[in-house]
N, C-alpha and C positions, 0 to 999 in steps of 0.2 A: 504494500500500500504505500503511495507516494504522499509528499507532504500536503497537497492540495486535498487529496482524498480524506486525509485525517482532519483537515480544517473543515471540510464541508460535511463530514459525517456526525459534527458535535452539535447537538441541539443546544442552543444558546438560552433556551428557558428553563431547562431543568438539569442540564450537564450531562444527561445519559447520551451514549452513542446511538446514533439513528443511521442506520445503513440504507442505502437506495437500492433496496430490493423489491420484488414483486409484492411481498407481503405488505408493503407500506402504500401500495396502490390502490386506486379506487377499483371497486368490482365491475365487472363487464356491464352489469345492469345500470350502475350509476354512470358509467362512461356513455351508455347508450342514451341514456335519459338527457346527459348533458348535450350530447350531439343533437338529439330531437329538438331541444330548447334553441340550439343555436341555428338550427335549419328553420325554426318557425320565425326566429328573429330576422333572419336574412330574407325569408319570404314576405315578411311585412316591409322591409326596408326595399325590396325590388319592386313592390306592389306600390309604395310611395313614390319612387323614382317614376314608374311608368305613368302614375296618375299625375304627377306634377309636370311632366311633358305634354300633357294633353291642352288643347286649346280650351277656353272658356266654354265655347258652344259644344266640344265634345264632352265637357264635363257635366254640363247641363242635360245634354241627351243621354250620357250614362247614368245620371240620377234618375231621369223620367224613366228609363229602361228597367231600372231597379225596382222602381215603384210599379210599372205596370206588368213586368214579367220577374217576380221575385224568385221563381223555380230555376232561372237560369243563371243566377248569381249566387256566390258563396257568401255567407255571413262576414267572412273577412273583408271581402270586396265592398260590402255595403257599408261596413264600419268604416272602412278607411276613405270611402267617398264621403261619408258624413264628417269625418274627422277633418280631411282636407279642405272641406267647406266652411268650416267654421273659422271665425275671425281670429280666434287664439292660436290657431295653427300658425299663422305667420309668424309669431314671435319664436315658437318652438322650432319652427322650420328654419328661421335665420340663426337660432342657437345653435341648433345641430350641424348646419352647414357652413356657417360663417364663423361663428364662436360669438360668445360674449365679449362685450367691450372690457378692456383691461380696466382694472380698478386700482386706485392707489390705496396702499395698505400702510396704514401708520404703525411703525414698529418701535417709534422712538418715545412717544407721548402717552401711551396706554390710553389713547382715546381722549385724553385731556384737551381742551380748547387751548391754543396759545394765544394769550391776551397781549402780552407786550414782547418786544424785541430788545434784547440788551446789546448794544455795540460798544465794544472796549477797543480803543486804540493803545496797542503796544508799543512803548518806546524801543526804537531799533537805532543803531548807529550805522553810518555809511562808513565806507572804505577808510576814511580819514580819522574816524572815531568821533565824529561829530554826531550829536542828536538829530535824527530826522524829524520825531514828533516831540514837541515841547510840553504839551499836557496829555493828561489821560482823563477824558469824559466819559460819562455814562449816559447813553440816550435812553430814556424809558418811555418813550412816547408809544402810545397804543397803536396797534395795528387796526387799519379799517377794513371791514370785510365788504368785498365788492359783490 
Protein backbone atom coordinates (compact mmCIF):
# COMPACT_ATOMS: atom_id res chain seq x y z
CA UNK A 1 0.00 0.00 0.00
CA UNK A 2 1.54 3.32 -1.00
CA UNK A 3 1.53 6.60 0.91
CA UNK A 4 -1.56 8.08 -0.85
CA UNK A 5 -3.59 4.93 -0.28
CA UNK A 6 -2.87 5.16 3.43
CA UNK A 7 -3.89 8.82 3.52
CA UNK A 8 -7.12 8.20 1.57
CA UNK A 9 -8.11 5.16 3.61
CA UNK A 10 -8.32 6.98 6.94
CA UNK A 11 -11.71 8.33 7.92
CA UNK A 12 -11.21 11.78 9.39
CA UNK A 13 -14.37 11.55 11.46
CA UNK A 14 -13.62 8.64 13.75
CA UNK A 15 -10.03 7.63 13.03
CA UNK A 16 -10.87 4.10 11.80
CA UNK A 17 -9.48 2.79 8.55
CA UNK A 18 -12.04 2.64 5.74
CA UNK A 19 -10.88 0.70 2.74
CA UNK A 20 -12.26 1.43 -0.72
CA UNK A 21 -13.85 -1.98 -1.25
CA UNK A 22 -17.11 -3.34 -2.64
CA UNK A 23 -18.62 -3.67 0.83
CA UNK A 24 -18.64 0.14 1.20
CA UNK A 25 -20.45 0.68 -2.11
CA UNK A 26 -24.22 1.22 -2.52
CA UNK A 27 -26.30 -1.81 -3.35
CA UNK A 28 -27.29 -2.45 -6.98
CA UNK A 29 -30.89 -1.51 -6.11
CA UNK A 30 -29.76 1.85 -4.66
CA UNK A 31 -27.61 2.50 -7.73
CA UNK A 32 -30.52 1.64 -10.01
CA UNK A 33 -32.86 4.03 -8.16
CA UNK A 34 -30.22 6.75 -8.34
CA UNK A 35 -29.90 6.32 -12.10
CA UNK A 36 -33.71 6.33 -12.51
CA UNK A 37 -33.85 9.63 -10.68
CA UNK A 38 -31.10 11.04 -12.83
CA UNK A 39 -32.90 9.95 -16.00
CA UNK A 40 -36.15 11.54 -14.76
CA UNK A 41 -34.36 14.83 -14.07
CA UNK A 42 -32.76 14.75 -17.52
CA UNK A 43 -36.13 14.02 -19.15
CA UNK A 44 -37.63 17.08 -17.46
CA UNK A 45 -34.72 19.29 -18.51
CA UNK A 46 -34.92 17.99 -22.09
CA UNK A 47 -38.65 18.76 -22.20
CA UNK A 48 -38.09 22.28 -20.82
CA UNK A 49 -35.42 22.85 -23.47
CA UNK A 50 -37.78 21.66 -26.19
CA UNK A 51 -40.66 23.80 -24.92
CA UNK A 52 -38.59 26.95 -24.51
CA UNK A 53 -37.60 26.77 -28.18
CA UNK A 54 -41.25 26.80 -29.33
CA UNK A 55 -42.77 29.96 -30.72
CA UNK A 56 -45.48 31.56 -28.60
CA UNK A 57 -48.13 30.48 -31.13
CA UNK A 58 -46.88 26.88 -31.00
CA UNK A 59 -46.96 26.95 -27.19
CA UNK A 60 -50.54 28.27 -27.19
CA UNK A 61 -51.51 25.60 -29.74
CA UNK A 62 -49.92 22.92 -27.55
CA UNK A 63 -51.85 24.19 -24.50
CA UNK A 64 -55.07 24.05 -26.49
CA UNK A 65 -54.27 20.54 -27.77
CA UNK A 66 -53.58 19.34 -24.21
CA UNK A 67 -56.93 20.78 -23.17
CA UNK A 68 -58.85 19.23 -26.09
CA UNK A 69 -56.96 15.90 -26.35
CA UNK A 70 -55.63 14.99 -22.90
CA UNK A 71 -55.20 11.35 -23.88
CA UNK A 72 -52.46 12.27 -26.40
CA UNK A 73 -50.21 13.96 -23.82
CA UNK A 74 -48.36 12.80 -20.74
CA UNK A 75 -48.90 14.31 -17.31
CA UNK A 76 -45.29 15.48 -17.40
CA UNK A 77 -45.83 17.33 -20.66
CA UNK A 78 -49.01 18.99 -19.34
CA UNK A 79 -47.25 20.04 -16.12
CA UNK A 80 -44.22 21.42 -17.97
CA UNK A 81 -46.46 23.48 -20.26
CA UNK A 82 -48.27 24.82 -17.17
CA UNK A 83 -44.97 25.62 -15.51
CA UNK A 84 -43.36 27.31 -18.51
CA UNK A 85 -46.49 29.43 -19.03
CA UNK A 86 -46.42 30.93 -15.54
CA UNK A 87 -44.88 34.33 -14.92
CA UNK A 88 -42.63 33.13 -12.08
CA UNK A 89 -40.98 30.68 -14.49
CA UNK A 90 -39.07 33.64 -15.95
CA UNK A 91 -37.08 34.24 -12.76
CA UNK A 92 -36.41 30.53 -12.26
CA UNK A 93 -35.44 30.14 -15.92
CA UNK A 94 -32.98 33.03 -15.75
CA UNK A 95 -31.50 31.79 -12.46
CA UNK A 96 -30.87 28.35 -13.93
CA UNK A 97 -29.54 29.49 -17.29
CA UNK A 98 -27.80 32.78 -16.56
CA UNK A 99 -27.19 32.53 -12.83
CA UNK A 100 -28.08 34.84 -10.01
CA UNK A 101 -26.55 38.28 -9.83
CA UNK A 102 -23.39 38.38 -7.73
CA UNK A 103 -23.94 39.64 -4.22
CA UNK A 104 -21.60 41.65 -2.08
CA UNK A 105 -20.98 39.71 1.10
CA UNK A 106 -19.78 41.69 4.08
CA UNK A 107 -17.16 39.64 5.90
CA UNK A 108 -15.61 42.44 7.93
CA UNK A 109 -18.33 44.29 9.86
CA UNK A 110 -20.57 41.40 10.81
CA UNK A 111 -23.53 43.16 9.19
CA UNK A 112 -23.17 46.32 11.25
CA UNK A 113 -23.71 49.60 9.44
CA UNK A 114 -20.64 51.79 9.04
CA UNK A 115 -21.64 55.26 10.26
CA UNK A 116 -18.36 57.12 10.19
CA UNK A 117 -15.13 56.98 8.30
CA UNK A 118 -11.92 57.75 10.15
CA UNK A 119 -9.04 59.07 8.06
CA UNK A 120 -5.63 59.29 9.69
CA UNK A 121 -2.61 60.85 8.08
CA UNK A 122 0.59 59.16 9.09
CA UNK A 123 3.72 61.27 9.30
CA UNK A 124 6.26 60.23 6.75
CA UNK A 125 9.68 61.49 5.87
CA UNK A 126 11.03 62.05 2.41
CA UNK A 127 14.42 60.82 1.26
CA UNK A 128 16.19 63.84 2.83
CA UNK A 129 14.63 63.12 6.23
CA UNK A 130 12.19 66.04 6.09
CA UNK A 131 8.66 65.56 7.39
CA UNK A 132 6.10 65.35 4.58
CA UNK A 133 2.98 65.71 6.74
CA UNK A 134 3.13 68.28 9.47
CA UNK A 135 -0.04 67.35 11.36
CA UNK A 136 -2.17 64.36 12.08
CA UNK A 137 -5.85 65.08 11.97
CA UNK A 138 -8.83 62.84 12.42
CA UNK A 139 -11.90 63.32 10.21
CA UNK A 140 -15.01 61.84 11.78
CA UNK A 141 -17.58 63.19 9.35
CA UNK A 142 -20.53 60.91 8.81
CA UNK A 143 -20.94 59.21 5.50
CA UNK A 144 -24.09 60.04 3.61
CA UNK A 145 -26.07 57.21 2.08
CA UNK A 146 -27.05 57.58 -1.53
